[in-house]
C-alpha positions in Angstrom: 12.1 -4.0 -93.6 11.5 -5.1 -90.2 13.8 -8.0 -90.7 16.7 -6.8 -88.7 14.2 -6.3 -85.9 12.2 -9.4 -85.9 12.5 -11.3 -82.5 10.0 -14.2 -83.4 6.9 -14.9 -85.1 4.5 -17.2 -83.8 0.9 -19.0 -84.9 -1.4 -18.0 -82.4 -5.0 -17.4 -81.8 -4.9 -14.8 -78.9 -2.7 -11.9 -79.1 -2.9 -8.0 -77.3 -6.2 -6.9 -78.6 -7.5 -9.9 -80.4 -8.9 -13.6 -79.7 -10.0 -15.6 -82.6 -12.6 -18.1 -82.7 -13.1 -21.6 -84.4 -9.8 -22.6 -83.6 -8.5 -20.0 -85.8 -4.6 -18.8 -85.8 -2.8 -16.2 -87.4 1.1 -15.3 -87.5 1.9 -13.0 -84.9 5.2 -11.5 -85.2 7.0 -10.2 -82.3 9.9 -7.2 -83.0 12.3 -5.4 -80.9 11.2 -2.0 -80.1 14.6 -0.6 -81.5 16.2 2.1 -84.0 15.4 0.3 -87.1 12.1 -0.5 -86.0 11.4 2.9 -84.5 12.5 4.8 -88.2 10.1 2.3 -89.8 6.7 2.8 -87.9 7.7 6.6 -88.0 8.2 6.4 -91.7 5.6 3.8 -93.2 2.1 5.7 -91.5 0.7 8.6 -89.7 -1.8 6.3 -87.7 -1.8 3.2 -85.9 -5.1 2.6 -87.4 -3.3 2.1 -90.8 -1.4 -1.0 -89.3 -4.0 -3.5 -91.5 -3.3 -6.6 -93.5 -2.3 -7.0 -96.4 0.1 -4.1 -96.5 1.3 -4.2 -93.0 1.0 -6.4 -90.1 -2.3 -5.9 -88.1 -3.0 -4.6 -84.4 0.6 -3.1 -83.6 1.2 -3.3 -79.9 3.9 -2.5 -77.8 5.0 -4.5 -74.7 6.8 -3.1 -71.5 8.7 -5.4 -69.2 6.8 -8.4 -70.8 3.3 -6.9 -70.3 1.1 -5.0 -72.6 1.8 -1.6 -72.6 -0.3 -0.3 -75.9 -2.6 -2.5 -77.9 -4.3 -1.4 -81.0 -7.5 -3.4 -83.0 -7.0 -1.6 -86.1 -9.8 -2.7 -88.2 -12.0 -1.2 -85.1 -9.8 1.7 -84.7 -9.4 1.4 -81.1 -6.3 1.4 -79.4 -5.8 0.7 -75.5 -2.8 2.2 -73.5 -1.9 0.5 -69.9 0.3 2.9 -68.3 2.0 1.8 -65.1 1.4 4.7 -62.9 -0.2 8.1 -62.4 2.8 9.8 -63.6 2.9 8.0 -66.8 -1.3 8.0 -67.2 -0.9 12.2 -66.9 1.6 12.5 -69.5 -0.3 10.4 -71.7 -3.7 12.2 -71.1 -1.9 15.6 -71.3 -1.1 14.7 -75.5 -2.6 17.3 -77.8 -5.5 15.9 -79.8 -5.4 12.6 -77.9 -9.4 11.6 -77.3 -9.7 9.4 -74.4 -12.2 7.3 -72.9 -11.6 5.6 -69.6 -12.4 1.7 -69.2 -13.9 0.4 -66.1 -11.9 -2.3 -64.4 
């Protein structure tokens, strides 16, 4: 389904939310966040944490201008958001039902 939005696939040991040990690697898929990908993401699941192998690519993440903006660790049920500024942070904090834990730097 995502083929039209696929940018590239790389064999990597580190990605936005994970670092593998023992020289292990995994196929990491990079997609354009275009209309096709958006409609599939909204249709396929109702939770970021449902993005788990073997049915879906694991650890769905989003990048903004080459930097991680949102990263998930699906099996850990964790999501990390890195707002660019206070305005963006305030909008995120205002999402109804969102449980937030701020991490220390």
